[in-house]
C-alpha positions in Angstrom: 56.7 -231.6 208.3 58.9 -230.9 205.3 62.4 -232.5 204.8 64.0 -229.1 205.5 62.1 -228.9 208.8 63.0 -232.4 209.7 66.7 -231.8 209.2 66.7 -228.4 211.0 64.8 -230.0 213.9 67.3 -232.9 214.2 70.3 -230.6 214.2 68.9 -228.1 216.7 67.6 -230.8 219.1 70.9 -232.7 219.0 72.9 -229.5 219.9 70.4 -228.8 222.8 70.7 -232.3 224.2 74.5 -232.6 223.8 75.3 -229.1 225.1 78.8 -228.9 226.6 80.0 -226.6 229.4 83.3 -225.4 230.8 83.5 -223.5 234.1 79.7 -223.7 234.0 79.6 -221.8 230.7 77.5 -223.3 227.9 79.2 -223.4 224.5 76.5 -223.2 221.9 73.3 -221.4 221.0 70.6 -222.7 218.6 72.1 -223.4 215.2 71.1 -221.8 211.9 70.7 -224.1 208.9 70.7 -223.3 205.2 70.4 -225.3 202.0 72.7 -224.5 199.0 72.3 -225.5 195.4 75.2 -227.9 194.9 75.5 -226.6 191.3 75.6 -223.0 192.3 78.1 -221.1 190.2 79.7 -219.6 193.3 80.4 -223.1 194.7 81.6 -224.6 191.4 84.0 -221.6 191.0 85.7 -222.1 194.4 88.6 -223.7 192.4 89.2 -220.2 191.1 88.2 -218.3 194.3 90.1 -220.5 196.8 92.5 -223.0 195.2 92.8 -225.3 192.2 92.7 -228.2 194.7 89.4 -227.1 196.2 86.8 -229.9 195.8 83.5 -229.5 194.1 80.4 -231.3 195.3 80.6 -234.1 192.7 84.0 -235.0 194.2 82.2 -235.8 197.5 79.0 -237.5 196.3 77.7 -238.7 192.9 74.9 -236.5 191.5 74.9 -233.9 194.3 72.0 -231.5 194.4 71.9 -229.8 197.8 74.6 -228.9 200.4 73.3 -228.6 204.0 75.2 -225.8 205.7 74.8 -225.1 209.4 76.2 -222.4 211.7 76.8 -223.3 215.4 76.8 -220.0 217.2 78.8 -219.7 220.4 77.2 -218.2 223.5 77.7 -214.7 224.8 79.1 -216.1 228.0 81.8 -218.0 226.1 82.7 -215.0 223.9 83.1 -212.9 227.1 85.9 -215.1 228.2 87.9 -214.1 225.1 87.4 -210.3 225.2 90.8 -209.6 226.8 93.5 -207.7 224.9 96.6 -209.5 223.6 97.1 -212.6 221.4 96.3 -215.4 223.9 92.9 -216.9 223.6 91.0 -218.0 226.7 91.1 -221.6 227.9 87.3 -221.7 227.4 87.7 -220.6 223.8 90.3 -223.3 223.0 88.1 -226.0 224.7 85.0 -224.8 222.7 86.9 -225.0 219.4 87.8 -228.7 219.9 84.4 -229.7 221.3 82.8 -228.0 218.3 85.0 -230.2 216.0 83.7 -233.2 217.9 80.0 -232.3 217.7 80.3 -231.5 214.0 81.2 -235.1 213.4 78.3 -236.3 215.5 75.8 -234.0 213.8 77.0 -235.0 210.4 76.6 -238.7 211.2 73.1 -238.1 212.6 72.0 -236.1 209.5 73.4 -238.6 207.1 71.6 -241.4 208.9 68.3 -239.5 208.8 68.8 -238.8 205.1 69.2 -242.6 204.6 65.9 -243.1 206.4 64.3 -240.6 204.0 65.7 -242.3 201.0 68.6 -240.0 200.3 72.3 -239.9 200.6 74.8 -237.6 202.3 78.6 -237.3 202.6 81.2 -235.1 204.1 84.6 -234.6 202.5 87.7 -235.5 204.5 89.1 -232.2 203.3 86.6 -230.5 205.5 88.7 -231.4 208.5 92.1 -230.8 207.0 94.3 -227.8 206.6 97.3 -227.2 204.4 99.9 -225.6 206.8 102.0 -224.3 203.9 99.2 -222.6 201.9 97.1 -222.0 205.0 93.9 -222.9 203.3 91.4 -225.8 203.3 90.3 -227.6 200.2 86.7 -227.4 201.4 85.6 -223.9 202.5 82.8 -224.2 204.9 82.2 -220.5 205.0 81.9 -220.0 201.3 79.5 -222.8 201.0 77.5 -221.5 203.9 77.3 -218.2 202.1 75.8 -220.0 199.1 73.3 -221.5 201.4 72.0 -218.1 202.4 73.5 -218.0 205.9 75.2 -214.6 205.6 77.8 -212.2 204.1 81.5 -211.9 204.6 82.9 -209.2 206.8 86.3 -207.5 206.7 87.3 -209.9 209.5 87.2 -212.7 206.8 84.3 -214.3 208.7 80.8 -215.0 207.5 78.4 -212.9 209.4 74.9 -214.4 209.9 71.6 -213.1 211.3 72.9 -214.3 214.7 76.4 -212.8 214.2 79.7 -214.3 213.3 80.8 -215.7 216.7 80.6 -219.4 216.0 81.6 -222.0 213.4 80.3 -223.7 210.2 79.9 -227.2 208.8 78.4 -228.7 205.7 77.0 -232.0 204.3 76.7 -232.8 200.6 73.4 -234.5 199.6 71.2 -235.6 196.8 68.1 -234.1 198.3 65.3 -233.2 196.0 64.3 -229.9 197.6 64.5 -226.2 196.7 67.7 -224.5 197.7 67.8 -221.3 199.8 68.7 -218.0 198.1 72.0 -216.3 198.7 71.6 -213.7 201.4 71.3 -210.2 199.8 71.7 -208.4 203.2 75.1 -206.8 203.9 75.8 -207.6 207.6 79.3 -206.1 207.8 78.8 -202.5 209.1 82.2 -201.4 207.6 81.3 -202.7 204.1 77.7 -201.3 204.5 78.5 -197.8 205.5 82.0 -197.6 206.9 80.7 -197.2 210.4 82.7 -200.0 212.1 86.0 -201.8 211.5 86.4 -202.7 215.2 87.6 -206.2 214.2 90.7 -204.6 212.7 91.5 -202.9 216.0 90.8 -206.2 217.9 93.3 -208.2 215.8 96.3 -208.7 218.0 98.7 -209.4 215.1 97.8 -206.8 212.5 96.8 -209.5 210.1 93.5 -207.8 209.5 93.4 -204.4 207.8 90.5 -202.5 206.3 91.7 -203.7 202.8 92.8 -207.3 203.3 93.9 -210.2 205.4 97.3 -211.7 205.9 97.0 -215.5 206.5 100.5 -216.0 207.6 100.5 -213.3 210.2 97.2 -214.6 211.6 98.4 -218.2 211.7 101.5 -217.2 213.8 99.1 -216.2 216.6 97.0 -219.3 216.2 100.2 -221.4 216.3 101.3 -219.6 219.5 98.0 -220.6 221.1 98.3 -224.2 219.9 101.6 -224.5 221.7 99.8 -223.4 224.9 96.5 -225.4 224.5 97.5 -229.0 223.9 95.1 -230.8 226.2 91.8 -230.5 224.3 92.9 -232.0 220.9 94.5 -230.9 217.6 92.5 -228.6 215.3 93.5 -230.2 212.0 94.3 -233.6 210.5 96.1 -234.9 207.4 93.6 -236.0 204.8 95.7 -239.1 203.9 96.0 -240.7 207.3 93.5 -238.8 209.6 96.4 -238.1 212.0 96.7 -234.6 213.6 98.9 -232.2 211.7 98.8 -229.5 214.3 100.3 -229.2 217.7 97.2 -228.3 219.6 94.3 -225.9 219.4 95.0 -223.4 216.6 92.8 -220.6 218.0 92.5 -216.9 218.5 89.0 -215.6 218.0 89.7 -212.0 218.9 88.1 -210.6 215.7 84.8 -212.4 216.4 84.5 -211.4 220.1 83.8 -207.9 221.5 82.8 -206.6 218.1 79.3 -205.5 217.0 78.9 -208.3 214.5 79.7 -211.0 217.0 76.0 -211.2 218.0 73.0 -209.5 216.4 70.5 -211.2 218.7 
């Protein structure tokens, strides 16, 4: 079994064993895993694409070579709970968001330990779990790195759409693995970008933050903040990098643009 296969197997088996449920609804499907070249130009240029404060792999680990990116798809049953109109997310959706944050930490720890057994190193930046509430960006873009790992293409909903859809979440681990990276996905998964045949996510957006030509972060975050004030029992979505303390009220969620849309699930 190759190193890639070992890592994929460990991630997938852990998710299967640690599956969480709410109201008898399972949260996750089998993950997708990709391996990005840590020195990929697209990753190194994220300081220009995202922010001057965006980290590069060498800020996380000395001599990085590969970034493991994985997509944890939500189940169709979970997505169905968030299909309603309006700007209030379902309680199941808020719960899934926080439980996914928790399992990301567990998976990262598991993979880093496995890398150590194989003679390699792995690390996760604290910035991956932080969020600047003024700029409304993170200094470590999971989705952009996942794209570099060949997991998908960006839709007009500002989400990365994979072969399994866009209804789910991403995480990454910087490593010094000596393996061949995966190629960037050449396929265009967004139907609107591909042939103009969709754009349903724009109609689904309850705030008008999404348009066919762009995305307004502040308008989007107003809806997420509204939900955070409602869902305070499951945890806080983001932390301050300096002290690891929550810097959000509750669960900053919405998810309307990734549920009840064609690209939510391809299979």
